[in-house]
C-alpha positions in Angstrom: 76.6 -33.5 -34.0 80.0 -33.6 -35.5 82.8 -35.1 -33.4 85.8 -32.8 -32.9 88.9 -33.8 -34.8 91.7 -35.2 -32.6 94.6 -32.9 -31.8 98.2 -33.5 -31.3 100.4 -31.1 -29.3 104.1 -30.7 -29.5 105.9 -28.4 -27.1 109.5 -27.4 -26.5 110.8 -26.5 -23.1 114.0 -25.4 -21.4 114.9 -26.8 -18.0 117.4 -25.1 -15.8 119.1 -27.4 -13.3 121.5 -27.3 -10.4 124.8 -28.5 -12.1 125.3 -31.3 -9.6 121.8 -32.7 -10.4 121.8 -32.4 -14.2 122.7 -36.1 -14.8 120.1 -37.5 -12.4 117.5 -35.2 -14.0 118.5 -36.4 -17.5 118.0 -40.0 -16.3 114.5 -39.1 -14.9 113.6 -37.4 -18.2 114.7 -40.5 -20.1 112.1 -42.5 -18.2 109.2 -40.2 -18.9 106.8 -41.0 -21.6 106.3 -38.4 -24.4 109.5 -36.5 -23.4 112.6 -36.3 -25.6 115.8 -34.5 -24.7 117.3 -32.6 -27.6 120.3 -31.0 -25.9 122.0 -30.3 -22.7 124.7 -27.8 -21.9 125.9 -26.1 -18.7 122.8 -27.1 -16.6 120.3 -26.2 -19.3 118.2 -29.0 -20.9 116.2 -28.5 -24.1 113.4 -31.0 -24.6 110.3 -31.7 -26.5 107.0 -32.9 -24.9 104.3 -34.5 -27.0 100.7 -35.2 -26.2 97.0 -34.9 -26.9 96.1 -31.7 -25.0 97.6 -28.5 -23.6 96.7 -29.8 -20.1 98.8 -32.9 -20.8 101.7 -30.6 -21.7 101.2 -28.5 -18.5 101.0 -31.6 -16.3 104.2 -33.0 -17.7 106.0 -29.7 -17.3 104.7 -29.5 -13.7 106.1 -33.0 -12.9 109.5 -32.0 -14.4 109.6 -28.7 -12.3 109.1 -30.8 -9.1 112.2 -33.0 -9.8 114.9 -32.6 -7.3 117.5 -30.1 -8.6 115.3 -28.4 -11.1 115.5 -24.6 -10.8 113.0 -23.7 -13.5 111.0 -25.5 -16.2 109.7 -23.2 -18.9 107.6 -24.0 -22.0 109.0 -22.1 -25.0 106.7 -23.1 -27.8 103.6 -25.2 -28.5 102.4 -26.3 -31.8 99.0 -28.0 -32.3 98.1 -30.3 -35.3 94.5 -31.2 -35.9 93.7 -34.5 -37.6 91.6 -33.8 -40.7 88.5 -35.8 -41.5 88.8 -38.1 -44.6 86.3 -37.4 -47.3 
């Protein structure tokens, strides 16, 4: 039986925050593995999440949505790369 090729997922998300909580949320995001903030303006944070499965993306986004001061955490786009087998 052939082993499935490993996959790598990259997702972008937009986080809406309460303005007074934005800085503390940015600090929490900076401590999270596989999360990179790409912009922040007027309580909206744009970030990228990386991982090995769609479930991993969803779990991370769920954790972010539970941070104090987060109004909404929405995935915008997900791209999947599959590692090809060497011949």
